[in-house]
C-alpha positions in Angstrom: -22.9 -13.0 37.9 -20.3 -16.3 38.6 -23.0 -18.7 39.0 -25.6 -17.0 36.4 -25.6 -19.0 32.8 -23.4 -21.7 34.2 -23.9 -25.0 32.8 -25.0 -26.9 35.9 -26.4 -29.7 34.0 -23.1 -30.8 32.2 -21.6 -30.0 35.5 -23.4 -32.4 37.4 -23.3 -35.2 34.4 -19.6 -35.1 34.2 -19.3 -34.8 38.4 -21.3 -37.9 38.5 -19.8 -39.5 36.0 -16.3 -39.0 37.2 -17.5 -39.7 41.1 -18.7 -43.1 40.0 -15.5 -43.9 37.9 -13.6 -43.0 40.7 -15.2 -45.3 43.2 -15.6 -48.0 40.6 -11.7 -47.8 40.2 -11.3 -47.9 44.0 -13.8 -50.9 44.5 -12.0 -52.5 41.7 -8.5 -52.0 43.5 -9.3 -52.7 46.8 -10.8 -56.3 46.0 -7.6 -57.2 44.4 -5.8 -55.7 47.2 -7.3 -58.0 50.0 -6.5 -61.4 48.1 -2.6 -60.5 48.1 -0.1 -59.7 50.8 -1.7 -57.0 51.7 -4.8 -58.0 53.2 -4.2 -58.8 56.7 -2.3 -55.1 56.9 -5.1 -53.5 55.9 -8.4 -55.4 57.3 -8.3 -53.4 60.5 -8.8 -49.7 58.4 -10.5 -51.2 55.7 -14.0 -48.8 56.7 -11.5 -45.7 57.1 -10.1 -46.3 54.0 -13.2 -46.4 51.6 -14.6 -43.1 53.5 -11.1 -41.5 52.9 -11.6 -42.8 49.4 -14.7 -42.0 48.7 -14.6 -38.7 49.9 -11.3 -37.8 47.8 -13.3 -39.4 44.7 -15.8 -37.1 45.7 -13.9 -33.5 45.8 -12.0 -34.6 42.4 -14.9 -35.4 41.0 -16.5 -31.9 41.6 -13.0 -29.9 40.9 -12.2 -31.6 38.0 -16.1 -31.1 36.8 -16.1 -28.1 37.4 -12.7 -27.0 35.6 -14.2 -28.9 32.3 -17.1 -26.9 32.3 -16.5 -23.8 33.6 -14.8 -22.7 29.8 -18.1 -23.9 28.7 -19.7 -20.7 30.1 -18.0 -18.7 28.1 -19.2 -20.4 25.0 -22.5 -20.5 25.9 -22.6 -16.6 26.9 -21.4 -15.7 23.8 -24.1 -18.1 21.9 -26.6 -16.2 24.1 -25.4 -12.8 23.1 -26.0 -13.6 19.4 -29.4 -15.6 20.1 -31.1 -13.4 22.4 -31.6 -9.6 22.8 -33.9 -9.8 25.6 -30.7 -11.5 27.8 -28.2 -8.8 26.4 -28.6 -6.1 29.3 -27.5 -8.7 31.7 -24.9 -10.4 29.4 -23.0 -7.4 28.7 -22.1 -7.3 32.6 -20.2 -10.3 31.8 -18.3 -8.6 28.8 -14.5 -8.4 30.4 -14.8 -12.2 30.8 -16.2 -13.1 27.1 -13.3 -11.6 25.2 -10.4 -12.9 27.5 -7.9 -13.7 24.8 -6.3 -16.7 26.6 -7.2 -19.9 25.0 -9.4 -22.3 26.4 -10.5 -25.7 25.9 -13.2 -24.6 23.4 -11.2 -22.3 21.8 -12.5 -23.2 18.0 -15.9 -23.0 19.2 -15.4 -19.5 20.8 -13.4 -18.7 17.4 -16.4 -19.8 15.5 -18.7 -17.6 17.5 -17.0 -14.6 17.7 -17.1 -14.6 13.3 -20.6 -15.3 13.6 -21.5 -12.6 15.7 -19.3 -10.2 13.8 -21.1 -11.6 10.6 -24.7 -10.9 12.3 -23.5 -7.6 13.6 -22.5 -6.4 10.3 -25.8 -7.9 8.7 -28.2 -6.4 11.3 -26.4 -3.0 10.0 -27.4 -3.3 6.9 -30.8 -4.6 7.7 -31.1 -1.5 9.8 -30.2 1.0 7.2 -32.0 -0.7 4.4 -35.3 -0.3 6.6 -34.6 2.8 7.2 -33.9 3.5 3.4 -37.0 2.0 2.6 -39.2 3.5 5.3 -37.9 7.3 4.3 -38.9 5.9 0.6 -42.1 4.6 1.2 -43.2 7.9 3.5 -42.1 10.7 0.7 -44.1 8.2 -2.4 -46.9 10.0 -3.9 -48.5 6.7 -4.5 -50.5 5.0 -1.7 -48.6 1.1 -0.8 -49.6 -1.4 1.2 -48.7 -5.5 1.9 -50.6 -8.5 2.8 -50.4 -12.1 3.3 -52.6 -15.1 1.9 -55.0 -14.6 4.7 -55.6 -11.0 3.7 -53.9 -9.3 6.7 -52.4 -5.8 5.8 -49.0 -5.7 7.0 -47.7 -2.7 6.2 -48.9 0.6 4.3 -47.2 4.2 3.7 -48.5 7.4 5.1 -49.8 7.9 2.0 -52.0 4.8 1.9 -53.2 5.8 5.8 -53.8 9.5 4.8 -56.1 8.3 1.5 -58.0 5.1 2.7 -57.8 4.8 6.7 -60.1 5.9 9.3 -57.9 7.2 12.9 -58.6 4.3 14.9 -57.3 2.2 11.8 -53.7 3.9 11.8 -51.2 1.7 13.5 -47.2 3.1 14.4 -44.9 2.9 12.0 -46.9 1.8 9.5 -47.8 -1.8 10.8 -51.0 -3.2 10.9 -51.1 -7.1 11.3 -54.7 -6.9 12.9 -56.1 -4.8 9.9 -57.9 -6.8 7.4 -58.0 -5.9 3.7 -62.1 -6.0 3.8 -61.5 -3.4 7.0 -60.3 -0.6 4.2 -61.4 -1.7 1.0 -65.4 -3.0 0.5 -65.2 -2.6 -3.6 -66.1 -5.8 -5.1 -63.9 -5.5 -7.9 -60.9 -4.2 -6.7 -61.1 -7.3 -3.8 -61.7 -9.9 -6.6 -58.3 -8.6 -8.2 -56.3 -8.6 -5.5 -57.7 -12.1 -4.2 -57.1 -13.1 -8.1 -53.4 -12.3 -8.4 -53.0 -13.7 -4.6 -54.5 -17.4 -6.2 -53.0 -17.3 -9.6 -49.5 -15.4 -9.0 -50.4 -13.1 -11.7 -49.9 -9.3 -11.4 -53.6 -7.3 -11.9 -54.2 -4.1 -12.4 -57.3 -2.0 -12.4 -58.3 1.9 -13.0 -61.4 3.1 -10.9 -62.9 5.9 -9.4 -62.5 5.8 -5.7 -63.7 7.9 -2.6 -60.7 9.0 0.0 -60.5 10.5 2.9 -58.3 13.3 1.7 -61.8 15.0 0.0 -65.4 14.8 -0.6 -64.7 14.3 -4.3 -64.0 10.9 -6.0 -60.7 10.3 -7.1 -59.3 7.9 -10.0 -56.8 5.5 -9.3 -54.7 3.2 -11.1 -54.3 0.0 -9.2 -51.5 -2.4 -9.1 -51.4 -5.7 -7.2 -48.3 -8.0 -7.4 -47.7 -11.7 -5.6 -44.7 -11.7 -3.3 -43.0 -15.6 -3.6 -40.3 -17.4 -1.2 -36.9 -17.5 -2.4 -36.5 -21.3 -2.5 -39.7 -22.8 -3.6 -41.6 -19.6 -5.2 -44.6 -20.3 -3.0 -46.6 -17.1 -2.6 -46.9 -15.9 0.8 -48.2 -12.3 -0.1 -48.4 -9.1 -2.0 -48.1 -5.8 -2.4 -50.3 -3.0 -4.3 -50.0 0.3 -4.9 -52.1 3.3 -5.9 -51.5 5.9 -8.5 -53.6 8.8 -8.2 -54.4 9.5 -12.1 -57.1 12.4 -11.5 -55.0 15.0 -12.7 -54.0 13.1 -15.6 -58.0 12.1 -16.4 -58.4 16.0 -16.1 -55.9 16.6 -18.4 -56.8 14.4 -21.0 -60.7 15.6 -20.8 -59.4 19.2 -21.2 -57.2 18.0 -24.1 -60.3 16.6 -25.5 -62.2 19.3 -25.1 -59.5 21.5 -26.4 -59.4 19.7 -30.0 -63.1 19.6 -29.8 -63.5 23.4 -29.5 -60.5 24.3 -31.8 -62.2 21.9 -34.6 -65.2 23.7 -34.2 -64.0 27.3 -34.2 -62.2 26.0 -37.1 -65.2 24.0 -39.4 -67.2 27.5 -38.7 -65.3 30.1 -40.7 -64.4 27.6 -43.2 -67.5 26.0 -43.8 -68.2 29.9 -44.2 -65.3 30.4 -46.9 -66.6 27.3 -48.8 -70.5 28.4 -48.7 -69.4 31.8 -50.0 -66.8 30.2 -52.5 -69.2 28.3 -53.6 -71.9 31.2 -54.6 -69.9 33.1 -55.5 -68.3 30.6 -58.3 -72.1 30.1 -59.2 -72.5 33.9 -59.9 -69.5 34.5 -61.9 -70.5 31.2 -64.3 -73.6 33.3 -64.5 -72.3 36.3 -65.1 -73.8 37.9 -62.1 -71.0 40.3 -60.4 -73.6 42.2 -58.3 -72.9 40.2 -55.2 -69.4 39.3 -55.6 -67.5 42.2 -53.3 -69.9 41.4 -50.5 -69.0 37.6 -50.8 -65.4 38.4 -50.8 -65.5 40.8 -47.9 -66.9 37.7 -46.0 -64.3 35.6 -46.9 -61.8 37.3 -46.4 -63.0 38.6 -42.9 -63.1 34.6 -42.2 -59.5 33.8 -43.2 -58.2 36.7 -41.2 -60.7 35.0 -38.3 -58.6 31.5 -38.8 -55.3 33.2 -39.3 -55.9 34.9 -35.9 -57.2 31.7 -34.3 -54.1 29.7 -35.9 -51.9 32.2 -34.0 -53.6 32.1 -30.7 -53.1 28.2 -30.8 -49.7 28.6 -31.7 -49.3 30.8 -29.0 -50.7 28.9 -26.2 -48.8 25.9 -27.7 -45.7 27.8 -27.0 -46.6 29.0 -23.9 -47.3 25.5 -22.8 -44.4 23.9 -23.9 -42.2 26.4 -21.8 -40.7 28.4 -24.7 -37.7 30.1 -24.1 -38.5 34.2 -22.6 -36.8 36.8 -23.6 -36.3 38.9 -20.4 -35.3 42.6 -20.8 -36.5 45.9 -19.6 -40.0 46.6 -20.1 -40.9 50.4 -20.2 -44.7 50.9 -19.6 -44.9 53.8 -21.8 -43.3 52.2 -24.7 -44.9 49.2 -24.3 -48.8 50.9 -23.8 -47.8 53.2 -26.8 -47.4 50.9 -29.1 -50.6 49.2 -28.3 -52.6 52.1 -28.4 -51.3 52.9 -31.7 -52.7 49.5 -33.3 -56.1 49.5 -31.5 -56.9 53.3 -31.6 -58.4 52.8 -35.0 -60.8 50.0 -33.8 -61.8 52.3 -30.7 -62.8 55.1 -33.2 -64.9 53.0 -34.9 -67.0 52.4 -32.0 -66.3 55.7 -30.0 -64.7 54.4 -27.4 -61.8 56.6 -25.0 -58.6 54.9 -24.0 -57.0 56.5 -21.2 -53.5 55.6 -19.8 -51.8 56.6 -16.8 -48.3 55.7 -15.4 -47.0 55.5 -11.9 -44.3 53.0 -11.7 -40.9 52.1 -13.6 -39.8 50.0 -16.0 -39.6 46.3 -14.6 -38.5 43.0 -16.3 -40.1 41.2 -18.5 -40.7 39.8 -21.8 -41.9 42.8 -24.1 -43.8 40.6 -26.6 -45.2 38.8 -24.4 -46.1 42.1 -22.0 -47.3 43.4 -25.4 -49.8 40.7 -26.2 -51.2 40.9 -22.6 -52.1 44.4 -23.2 -53.7 43.8 -26.6 -55.8 41.1 -25.4 -57.0 43.3 -22.4 -57.7 46.2 -24.2 -59.0 44.2 -27.1 -61.7 42.5 -25.3 -63.0 45.7 -23.8 -63.3 47.5 -27.0 -65.5 44.1 -28.6 -67.1 43.3 -26.0 -68.7 47.2 -24.2 -71.2 49.3 -26.4 -70.3 52.5 -28.5 -69.3 55.8 -26.2 -67.6 53.5 -23.4 -64.4 54.0 -22.0 -61.5 51.8 -21.1 -58.5 52.7 -18.4 -55.1 51.3 -18.4 -53.3 52.1 -15.1 -49.4 50.8 -14.6 -48.5 51.1 -10.9 -46.4 49.8 -7.9 -48.8 49.3 -5.0 -45.9 46.9 -3.1 -43.3 49.1 -3.8 -40.2 46.6 -5.0 -42.1 43.6 -5.3 -44.4 44.0 -8.0 -45.8 45.9 -11.0 -49.8 45.6 -11.4 -51.3 46.4 -15.0 -54.6 47.5 -14.7 -57.5 47.7 -17.6 -60.7 48.6 -16.3 -63.8 49.4 -18.6 -67.5 51.0 -17.8 -69.0 48.5 -20.2 -72.1 46.1 -18.7 -69.8 43.9 -16.8 -69.4 39.8 -16.2 -72.0 37.8 -14.1 -70.6 36.2 -11.3 -71.7 32.4 -12.9 -69.0 33.2 -15.5 -65.8 34.0 -13.1 -65.1 30.7 -12.7 -64.4 29.6 -16.1 -63.4 33.4 -17.7 -60.0 32.0 -18.3 -60.8 28.6 -20.1 -60.2 28.0 -23.6 -62.8 29.2 -25.8 -64.8 29.8 -23.2 -67.3 32.7 -24.1 -69.8 34.5 -21.8 -71.9 34.6 -25.3 -70.9 32.4 -27.8 -73.0 34.1 -30.7 -71.8 37.7 -29.9 -68.4 36.7 -28.9 -68.0 35.7 -32.4 -69.8 38.2 -34.5 -66.9 40.5 -32.3 -64.4 38.4 -33.8 -62.9 37.0 -30.6 -61.3 33.5 -30.7 -62.4 32.5 -27.1 -58.4 32.4 -26.3 -57.4 36.0 -25.7 -57.8 35.6 -21.4 -56.5 32.0 -21.2 -53.1 33.2 -23.3 -53.3 36.2 -20.7 -53.4 33.7 -17.8 -50.6 31.1 -19.5 -48.6 34.4 -19.9 -49.0 35.7 -16.2 -47.7 32.5 -15.1 -44.8 32.3 -17.4 -43.7 35.3 -15.7 -44.3 33.5 -12.1 -47.4 35.8 -11.9 -51.2 36.2 -11.7 -54.3 37.6 -13.2 -57.4 38.6 -11.5 -61.2 40.2 -12.3 -63.3 42.4 -10.2 -66.6 42.9 -11.8 -69.9 43.9 -11.1 -73.3 43.5 -13.5 -73.9 46.9 -15.3 -70.7 48.6 -13.5 -67.6 47.6 -15.9 -65.0 45.0 -14.9 -61.4 45.2 -14.2 -58.0 43.0 -15.0 -55.3 43.3 -13.0 -52.0 41.5 -13.9 -49.3 41.6 -11.5 -45.9 41.4 -12.8 -43.3 40.0 -10.2 -40.1 42.4 -9.9 -36.8 40.4 -10.7 -33.4 41.5 -9.9 
């Protein structure tokens, strides 16, 4: 390694210069000497003298040039260590020479290079950490992120972007895709127009659009925002970065909320219209002193008011459950809560000659007593309302999984539920037979409340049914310590 990275060009120039200068000095000295008193003495040995002097000049020039340029080799190696990563394995072999502490002819320059190397090393470490942090952040982002240059070459994308929009053969290691064009991924004219407008005008552009992805076969709603990237010095645009926010669930929630308001308004309007109509008729009869039908009108009005109260209470219950209202945990005895519910519902069951049976095969469990009461009330109440006279409702408490959960089962031998209704059975205001359900006094919120209460307890509710063979609702309450 003695001759590797040696500054031969500098050495050669210094060597030639020194030899030339020494020879010139010799020639000049010889010319002056031959004209003086030494002329006769040196005439015979003139050629030998020239040969010796030129040889001495050559050797002296080489040695002097080597001594002057040797310290420069260390400076060159240090500069290469800073500038060239490819040369690092070879340079590392000379580390002992590089960091010798004795001052040389280029000591100040070496000190400056050492300071530059330390600063660059620190900066490289910082950049590596920042790159790792940015990579980790982009990987864990739920949004799809990508960047591109002015020529619409995609330079970076995170894993979410690759999962949603790229084909397997388009994915590049490390999220780099310098040979991937924007038009290879997106063909939508409106989206491309927004991105190009942002790159040309330097403005941030937004777009909400339904787009298909590789995650599933259904289209999803995205809110896309694209912002230009500028140079720090002259503020010229050199590219841009885009982000796709999946707002499918938000759109679905907005739709559910709109449907909820529409259904709630309809459910409220029906009894209010009934009350207004009967009141107008009753008032007219009273003005004509006709009281024959007044008791019937008042009964209808009272029934509509009761329905409004029931509907309002159910709406408030759902609102409280969705707002994660505080749950009052306590030890619930299945016999106790069942006895209270049956005490309230037995008169309703007696009117339709429906038999209510209860069976208990579990211990007390930790839950919210009022919410468990409401679950049982809604399930048994629905069964009583919608099964024919002379039927039977069986209530069963059990622990099929030992210390894992407590199961509440409410089973009837009514007409059952059609398979086409099962997917929407727990939706708000969903009714199998809307006209018949309203006549029975239901609000359409009972099963939805049951579902929310079970989710609040960390459990679930399911239904098993066949047309003509009744229905069985099973609630799973996980046991808590």
